[in-house]
C-alpha positions in Angstrom: 3.2 13.9 29.3 2.1 10.4 28.5 -1.5 11.5 27.9 -0.4 14.4 25.8 1.4 12.0 23.5 -1.2 9.3 23.4 -4.1 11.6 23.0 -2.5 13.3 20.0 -1.2 10.2 18.2 -3.4 11.3 15.2 -0.7 13.8 14.4 1.3 11.1 12.7 -1.3 11.2 10.0 -1.9 14.9 9.9 1.8 16.1 9.8 2.7 14.5 6.4 -0.7 15.4 4.9 -0.4 19.0 6.1 3.1 19.3 4.5 1.9 17.8 1.2 -0.9 20.4 1.1 1.6 23.2 1.8 3.9 22.2 -1.0 1.3 21.5 -3.6 -1.0 24.5 -2.8 2.1 26.7 -2.7 3.0 25.7 -6.2 -0.6 25.8 -7.4 -1.0 29.4 -6.3 2.5 30.3 -7.6 3.8 31.0 -4.1 7.6 30.8 -3.8 8.6 27.9 -1.5 12.3 27.6 -0.8 13.8 24.1 -1.4 15.6 24.2 1.9 12.3 24.9 3.7 10.7 21.9 1.9 13.6 19.7 2.9 13.6 20.7 6.6 9.8 20.4 6.9 9.8 17.0 5.3 12.5 15.7 7.5 10.9 17.2 10.6 7.6 15.6 9.7 9.1 12.1 9.6 11.2 12.7 12.7 8.2 13.9 14.7 6.2 10.9 13.4 8.9 8.5 14.6 9.2 10.4 17.9 5.5 10.2 18.5 5.3 6.5 17.6 8.4 5.6 19.7 7.0 7.6 22.8 3.6 6.0 22.4 5.1 2.5 22.3 7.1 3.3 25.5 4.1 4.7 27.3 1.3 2.3 26.0 0.4 -0.5 28.3 0.5 -4.0 26.9 -2.9 -4.9 25.4 -4.2 -1.3 25.5 -5.7 0.1 22.3 -6.0 3.8 21.5 -9.2 4.2 19.4 -11.2 7.3 18.3 -13.9 6.9 15.7 -16.6 9.1 14.2 -19.5 8.0 11.9 -18.7 8.5 8.2 -21.3 6.6 6.2 -24.8 5.5 7.5 -27.2 3.4 5.5 -30.3 2.5 7.7 -28.7 0.8 10.7 -25.4 0.1 9.0 -22.6 2.5 10.0 -19.1 2.8 8.7 -16.7 4.8 11.0 -13.4 6.5 10.3 -10.8 7.3 12.8 -7.7 6.0 14.6 -6.9 2.5 15.9 -3.5 2.4 17.5 -2.1 -0.7 19.2 1.5 -1.9 19.6 1.6 -3.6 16.3 0.4 -0.5 14.4 2.8 1.7 16.3 5.8 -0.6 15.7 5.1 -0.7 11.9 4.6 3.1 11.9 7.8 3.7 13.8 9.8 1.6 11.3 7.9 3.4 8.5 8.9 6.9 9.7 12.5 5.9 10.5 13.1 4.4 7.1 11.3 7.4 5.5 13.5 9.8 7.4 16.7 8.1 6.1 15.3 8.0 2.5 14.3 11.6 2.6 17.7 12.6 4.0 19.3 10.7 1.1 16.9 12.4 -1.3 18.0 15.9 -0.2 21.3 15.3 -2.0 20.1 12.9 -4.6 17.2 15.1 -5.9 18.9 18.5 -5.4 19.4 19.2 -9.1 15.9 17.9 -10.1 13.6 20.7 -11.3 10.5 19.0 -10.0 11.9 18.0 -6.6 9.0 19.8 -4.9 6.6 17.3 -6.4 8.8 14.4 -5.4 8.9 15.5 -1.8 5.2 16.2 -1.8 4.5 12.7 -3.0 6.9 11.3 -0.3 4.8 13.0 2.4 1.6 11.9 0.8 3.0 8.3 0.8 3.7 8.5 4.5 0.2 9.7 5.1 -1.4 6.9 3.1 0.8 4.2 4.8 0.1 5.7 8.3 -3.6 5.8 7.5 -3.5 2.1 6.5 -1.6 1.2 9.7 -4.0 3.1 12.0 -7.3 2.2 10.3 -10.0 1.0 12.8 -11.8 -1.2 10.3 -11.3 -3.0 7.0 -13.3 -0.4 5.0 -10.9 2.4 5.9 -8.0 0.0 5.4 -9.2 -0.6 1.8 -9.4 3.2 1.2 -5.8 3.7 2.2 -4.8 0.4 0.5 -5.9 1.9 -2.8 -4.3 5.3 -2.0 -0.9 3.6 -1.4 -1.2 2.0 -4.8 -2.0 5.3 -6.5 0.9 7.2 -4.8 3.2 4.3 -5.7 2.1 4.6 -9.3 2.9 8.3 -9.2 6.3 7.8 -7.6 7.4 5.0 -10.0 6.3 7.1 -13.0 7.8 10.3 -11.6 9.7 10.7 -14.9 6.6 10.1 -16.9 8.1 11.5 -20.1 10.3 8.4 -20.3 8.3 5.6 -21.9 9.9 2.7 -20.0 9.2 4.4 -16.6 5.6 5.3 -17.6 4.9 1.7 -18.8 6.4 0.2 -15.7 4.2 2.3 -13.4 1.1 1.3 -15.4 2.0 -2.4 -15.2 2.6 -2.2 -11.4 -0.7 -0.4 -11.0 -2.7 -2.9 -13.1 -1.2 -6.0 -11.4 -2.0 -4.6 -8.0 -5.6 -4.3 -9.1 -5.8 -8.1 -8.7 -5.0 -7.8 -5.0 -7.3 -4.8 -4.6 -10.2 -6.7 -6.1 -9.5 -9.7 -3.9 -9.5 -7.5 -0.8 -12.7 -5.7 -1.5 -14.4 -9.0 -2.4 -13.4 -10.5 0.9 -14.6 -7.4 2.7 -18.0 -7.3 1.0 -18.6 -11.1 1.5 -17.7 -10.8 5.2 -19.8 -7.7 5.8 -22.8 -8.9 3.9 -22.9 -12.2 5.8 -22.5 -10.6 9.2 -25.2 -7.9 8.4 -27.6 -10.6 7.2 -27.1 -13.3 9.8 -25.4 -11.9 12.9 -27.5 -10.6 15.8 -25.4 -7.4 16.0 -25.1 -5.3 12.8 -22.2 -3.4 14.2 -20.0 -6.4 13.4 -20.7 -5.7 9.7 -18.4 -2.7 9.8 -15.5 -5.2 10.3 -13.9 -3.3 13.2 -10.5 -4.6 14.3 -11.5 -4.4 17.9 -14.2 -7.0 17.3 -12.1 -9.1 14.9 -11.9 -12.1 17.2 -15.7 -12.2 17.6 -16.2 -11.5 13.9 -13.9 -14.4 12.8 -15.6 -16.7 15.3 -19.1 -15.9 14.1 -18.1 -16.4 10.5 -16.3 -19.6 11.2 -19.3 -20.9 13.3 -22.2 -20.0 11.0 -20.8 -19.5 7.5 -20.5 -22.5 5.3 -16.9 -23.9 5.4 -16.4 -23.3 1.7 -17.5 -19.6 2.1 -15.2 -19.1 5.0 -12.2 -20.6 3.1 -13.0 -18.4 0.1 -13.0 -15.3 2.3 -9.7 -16.3 3.9 -8.3 -17.1 0.4 -9.3 -13.7 -0.9 -7.5 -11.9 2.0 -4.4 -14.1 1.4 -4.4 -13.2 -2.3 -4.6 -9.5 -1.5 -1.7 -9.8 0.9 0.3 -11.9 -1.6 -0.1 -9.4 -4.4 0.8 -6.4 -2.3 3.9 -8.1 -0.9 5.0 -9.5 -4.3 4.6 -13.2 -3.4 4.4 -16.2 -5.8 2.9 -16.0 -8.4 2.6 -12.2 -8.3 6.2 -11.2 -7.7 6.8 -10.0 -11.3 5.5 -6.5 -10.7 8.3 -5.7 -8.2 10.9 -6.0 -10.9 9.1 -3.4 -13.0 9.0 -1.1 -10.1 12.8 -0.9 -10.3 12.4 1.7 -13.1 11.8 4.2 -10.3 14.5 6.4 -8.8 16.8 5.0 -6.1 15.0 6.7 -3.2 11.6 5.5 -4.4 12.9 1.9 -4.7 14.4 2.1 -1.2 11.1 3.4 0.2 8.9 0.9 -1.6 11.1 -2.1 -0.6 11.7 -1.1 3.0 8.7 -0.5 5.2 5.9 0.9 3.0 4.0 -0.6 0.1 5.3 -4.2 0.2 4.9 -4.4 4.0 1.2 -3.7 3.7 0.6 -7.4 2.8 2.4 -8.6 5.9 0.5 -6.1 8.0 -2.9 -7.2 6.7 -2.1 -10.8 7.5 -1.3 -9.8 11.1 -4.5 -7.8 11.4 -6.6 -10.7 10.0 -4.7 -13.4 11.9 -7.9 -14.4 13.9 -9.5 -15.5 10.6 -6.5 -17.8 9.7 -6.0 -19.4 13.2 -9.5 -20.8 13.1 -8.7 -22.6 9.8 -5.4 -24.3 10.2 -5.2 -25.1 6.5 -4.9 -21.4 5.7 -2.0 -20.9 8.0 -0.2 -23.9 6.3 -1.0 -22.3 2.9 0.5 -19.0 4.0 3.7 -20.7 5.3 3.9 -22.7 2.0 3.5 -19.7 -0.2 6.1 -17.7 1.8 8.7 -20.5 1.7 8.1 -21.2 -1.9 8.4 -17.5 -2.8 11.6 -17.3 -0.8 13.1 -20.3 -2.6 12.1 -19.3 -6.1 13.0 -15.6 -5.8 16.3 -16.5 -4.2 17.1 -18.7 -7.2 16.1 -15.9 -9.6 18.2 -13.3 -7.8 21.3 -15.6 -8.0 21.4 -15.2 -11.8 20.6 -11.6 -12.3 23.3 -9.0 -13.3 21.3 -5.8 -12.7 21.7 -4.8 -9.0 18.2 -3.4 -8.6 16.7 -6.6 -10.0 18.7 -8.7 -7.6 17.4 -6.6 -4.7 13.8 -6.7 -6.1 13.9 -10.5 -6.1 15.5 -10.4 -2.7 12.7 -8.3 -1.3 10.1 -10.9 -2.4 12.2 -13.6 -0.9 12.6 -11.9 2.4 9.0 -11.0 2.6 8.3 -14.7 1.9 10.2 -15.5 5.1 7.9 -13.1 6.9 4.9 -14.9 5.5 6.4 -18.2 6.6 6.9 -16.9 10.1 3.3 -15.8 10.3 2.2 -19.1 8.9 3.9 -21.0 11.7 2.6 -18.4 14.2 6.0 -17.0 15.0 4.7 -13.5 15.1 7.4 -11.9 17.2 10.0 -13.1 14.7 8.0 -11.9 11.7 7.8 -8.4 13.2 11.5 -8.4 14.2 12.5 -9.4 10.7 10.2 -6.8 9.1 12.0 -4.1 11.0 15.5 -5.5 10.3 14.7 -5.9 6.6 13.4 -2.4 6.3 16.6 -0.8 7.6 18.9 -3.3 5.7 17.1 -2.9 2.3 17.0 0.9 2.6 20.8 0.8 3.2 21.4 -1.5 0.2 19.4 0.5 -2.2 20.8 3.9 -1.2 24.4 2.7 -1.5 23.9 1.4 -5.1 25.7 3.4 -7.9 23.3 5.5 -9.9 23.2 4.4 -13.6 26.8 3.9 -14.8 28.7 5.9 -12.3 31.8 4.6 -10.5 31.0 2.9 -7.2 32.2 4.8 -4.2 34.6 2.9 -1.9 32.6 3.9 1.1 29.3 2.9 -0.5 30.9 -0.5 -1.2 31.7 -0.9 2.4 28.2 0.0 3.6 26.7 -2.2 1.0 28.8 -5.1 2.3 27.7 -4.4 5.9 24.1 -4.4 4.7 24.7 -7.6 2.7 26.2 -9.3 5.8 23.2 -8.4 7.8 20.7 -9.5 5.2 22.6 -12.8 4.9 22.1 -13.4 8.6 25.7 -13.0 9.6 25.7 -9.5 11.2 23.7 -7.4 13.7 19.9 -7.2 13.3 19.6 -9.5 10.2 21.3 -12.3 12.1 19.1 -12.1 15.2 15.8 -11.8 13.3 16.6 -14.7 11.0 17.7 -16.9 13.8 14.5 -16.1 15.6 12.5 -17.4 12.7 14.6 -20.5 12.4 14.3 -21.1 16.2 10.5 -21.6 15.9 10.7 -24.2 13.1 9.8 -27.7 14.1 9.4 -29.3 10.6 12.7 -30.7 9.3 11.8 -30.1 5.6 11.1 -26.4 6.4 14.5 -26.2 8.2 16.4 -27.5 5.2 14.6 -25.1 2.8 15.3 -22.2 5.2 19.0 -23.0 5.2 19.0 -23.2 1.4 17.4 -19.8 1.2 20.0 -18.5 3.7 22.8 -19.9 1.5 21.3 -18.4 -1.7 20.7 -15.0 0.0 24.4 -14.8 0.9 25.3 -16.0 -2.5 23.5 -13.4 -4.6 24.4 -10.5 -2.3 28.1 -11.4 -2.4 28.0 -12.1 -6.1 26.2 -8.8 -7.0 28.7 -6.8 -4.9 31.6 -8.3 -6.8 29.8 -7.9 -10.2 29.1 -4.2 -9.5 32.6 -3.5 -8.3 34.1 -5.2 -11.3 31.7 -3.5 -13.8 31.7 0.1 -12.4 35.0 0.1 -10.6 35.7 1.5 -7.2 36.9 5.1 -6.4 38.3 6.2 -3.1 36.3 9.3 -2.5 34.3 10.5 0.5 30.6 10.5 -0.4 28.3 13.5 0.0 28.0 14.4 3.7 24.2 14.2 3.7 24.3 10.7 2.1 27.0 9.6 4.5 24.8 10.7 7.4 21.9 8.6 6.1 24.1 5.5 5.8 25.4 5.9 9.3 21.9 6.4 10.7 20.7 3.2 9.0 23.7 1.2 10.4 22.9 2.7 13.9 19.2 1.6 13.5 20.4 -1.9 12.7 22.7 -2.0 15.7 20.1 -0.6 18.1 17.5 -3.2 16.8 20.1 -6.0 17.3 20.8 -5.0 20.9 17.1 -4.8 21.6 16.4 -8.3 20.1 19.4 -9.7 21.9 18.0 -8.5 25.3 14.3 -9.2 24.8 14.1 -12.2 22.4 15.1 -15.8 22.4 17.3 -17.2 19.6 20.6 -18.9 19.0 23.2 -19.0 16.3 22.3 -22.1 14.2 22.4 -23.6 10.7 21.3 -20.5 8.7 24.3 -18.6 10.0 26.8 -21.3 9.0 25.0 -21.8 5.6 25.4 -18.0 4.9 29.0 -18.0 6.0 29.8 -21.0 3.7 28.1 -19.2 0.8 30.2 -16.0 1.3 33.4 -18.2 1.2 32.2 -20.2 -1.8 31.3 -17.1 -3.8 34.7 -15.5 -3.1 36.6 -18.6 -4.2 34.5 -18.9 -7.3 35.1 -15.2 -8.1 38.8 -15.5 -7.6 39.0 -18.7 -9.7 36.5 -17.3 -12.2 34.6 -20.5 -12.0 31.0 -19.2 -12.3 29.1 -21.4 -14.6 25.6 -21.1 -16.2 23.6 -24.3 -15.4 21.9 -25.3 -18.6 18.3 -25.6 -17.4 18.3 -23.7 -14.1 20.0 -20.5 -15.4 17.4 -19.6 -18.1 14.6 -20.4 -15.7 16.0 -18.2 -12.9 17.2 -15.4 -15.2 13.7 -15.1 -16.7 11.9 -15.3 -13.4 10.6 -18.8 -14.2 8.9 -17.1 -17.2 5.9 -15.8 -15.2 6.3 -12.3 -16.5 6.3 -13.5 -20.1 3.3 -15.6 -19.3 1.4 -12.6 -18.0 2.5 -10.1 -20.7 2.2 -12.4 -23.7 -0.1 -15.4 -23.1 -2.7 -13.6 -20.9 -2.6 -10.4 -23.0 -3.1 -12.6 -26.2 -6.0 -14.4 -24.6 -7.6 -11.1 -23.6 -7.2 -9.8 -27.2 -8.7 -13.0 -28.6 -11.6 -12.7 -26.1 -12.3 -9.1 -27.2 -12.1 -10.0 -30.8 -14.7 -12.7 -30.3 -17.0 -10.2 -28.5 -16.5 -7.8 -31.4 -17.5 -10.4 -33.9 -20.5 -11.3 -31.8 -21.5 -7.7 -31.6 -21.1 -7.0 -35.3 -22.8 -10.2 -36.5 -25.5 -10.6 -33.8 -26.4 -7.3 -32.1 -25.9 -5.2 -35.2 -27.6 -7.5 -37.8 -30.1 -9.6 -35.8 -33.5 -8.2 -36.7 -35.3 -8.6 -33.4 -32.4 -6.8 -31.6 -32.3 -4.1 -34.2 -36.1 -3.7 -34.1 -36.0 -3.4 -30.2 -33.3 -0.9 -30.4 -35.2 1.2 -33.0 -38.3 0.9 -30.9 -36.5 2.2 -27.9 -35.1 5.1 -29.9 -38.5 6.0 -31.2 -40.0 6.0 -27.7 -37.1 8.1 -26.4 -37.6 10.6 -29.3 -41.4 10.8 -28.6 -40.8 11.4 -24.9 -38.2 14.0 -25.6 -40.4 15.8 -28.1 -43.8 15.7 -26.5 -43.0 15.6 -22.8 -39.6 17.2 -22.1 -39.9 19.9 -24.7 -43.6 20.4 -23.7 -42.5 21.0 -20.0 -39.9 23.5 -21.1 -42.5 25.4 -23.2 -44.9 25.5 -20.3 -42.3 26.7 -17.9 -41.2 29.4 -20.4 -44.7 30.5 -21.0 -45.5 30.7 -17.3 -42.5 32.9 -16.5 -43.3 35.2 -19.4 -46.8 35.7 -18.1 -45.5 36.4 -14.6 -43.0 38.9 -16.0 -45.8 40.7 -17.9 -47.9 40.9 -14.9 -44.9 42.3 -12.9 -44.4 44.9 -15.6 -48.1 46.0 -15.4 -47.8 46.2 -11.6 -44.8 48.7 -11.9 -47.1 51.7 -12.7 -45.4 54.2 -10.4 -48.6 54.7 -8.3 -47.7 54.6 -4.6 -51.3 53.7 -3.5 -51.2 50.6 -5.7 -47.8 49.6 -4.3 -49.3 49.9 -0.8 -52.2 47.8 -1.8 -49.9 45.1 -3.2 -47.8 45.2 0.0 -50.9 44.9 2.2 -52.2 41.8 0.2 -48.8 40.1 0.4 -48.4 40.7 4.1 -52.0 39.5 4.7 -51.3 36.3 2.8 -48.1 35.6 4.7 -49.7 36.2 8.1 -52.7 34.0 7.2 -50.4 31.2 6.2 -48.4 31.5 9.5 -51.7 31.5 11.5 -53.0 28.4 9.7 -49.6 26.6 10.2 -49.6 27.5 13.9 -53.1 26.2 14.4 -52.3 22.9 12.6 -49.2 22.5 14.7 -51.1 23.1 17.9 -53.8 20.6 17.0 -51.1 18.0 16.0 -49.3 18.4 19.3 -52.5 18.4 21.3 -53.8 15.4 19.5 
């Protein structure tokens, strides 16, 4: 049974892809596909994916890697393979992906039931699962880049699902464009690494950047590449991860992604797109461990993002923006854990954050609807866990804090824990005050999804409690103090806007305005300068004009005398052949036999000559 599961692990990729093709091809060929069938198959796909990953983790021996590759692209002796690379890290990330996706899809059954284009929505959800699973199970960096891009494209389609609405369409475009920075950095790092290894290493197989050989590849690059080049490559990979995971200074795109529907926001912020940056850091960890300064930089960026985004979240009034800043902040803590080489804590907090953030997003009120009392309770439970006071969130955060040895880092971590509890409690009180609470049992399907997410958090907590080392420390008490402080301030109505800090935090430290106004303006000025240069130099400078006219004349002469001449010759030749053929069709049987005899004789003669030449070549 173990071999049956491990040998067919590739089904975690094929199941969602197969379902996407069924839905879209069915609609393309106007085949009626029942909504209920789409819902059941989609949920079954995620459930089976989670079951396969969970069983594989249970059966897979520590350190064992399931790998199956086939050649895809070959240039001389350089070969790029495609296939599956499944180790424990990839399986854990994939398990969290499918569990979170299952909960989101279950929530979407009720949420999207009245949507006319729900079939397209569920098709994109399945394609998203396929692209993320492909990224997680890629055997080399080239395949990783392909699925990295595919994740961005599907995210663009999901965010802009209601493309007829301008604000949603603009938000999806902005998210897509900003993510191009990270994509460019990633492909640049891949090309630099591959070119150096192909040119200077003794084994060209290393140039394919396989994850199996990543320790050897990083060692070779560190030993033989110039220090500056090695640091540039590491920097490019860090930039790619930082953009994808919305880290400083690239966190602004995540707020624009909030224009998406609630299920999409829950999926993007849980275990999918934003988690890709964390995963690529873990995959490329051998690069960073050989250059200690890069690990310090990762830890610094993560902690800085956690602090800045926590401050920004504390002043927002829109719940989805609060959770967007919160996602960047919590991913910053994962970056920090990786930077201090507390890998187990980073993975544990990734799983806990995925379940918590999915619960928080799905329990939010939609638009201006009254907030359901039960949703409010589940939101508070998720908020307690995210603050580090309850079940999996508490255990995972204490694991990160347990591995900190620097006192400055410890203080900043406690401040972030305090701010996390502050903005979660504050936004819960703001929403309940603004929308009001109604005592009404929510939709059964939504309620089941909430309960499942709470159960996932509890199961993860018990697993961490049994298998990991941590203790309740300062972050717990910082978060508990924050909840008490916020409640007292809310009752006393003592919230105040700090003169300088509030405008900074409310506007996201003005980074978004810097990107959308200053950089766009600079780009416009640059294009205007190029336009003036083109109009005044290339269009009026006589040598350039003369060269362009000369090239046009040469092109015209070639087209008239050579291209048209070849066409005329071909036309004339086929006309002559057709006339000869018409003369040959005289109706005389003896002449037809003569023609057939001549043709057969020519064919046999050619075959005999070819056979003689082949024998002489073999014999020689």
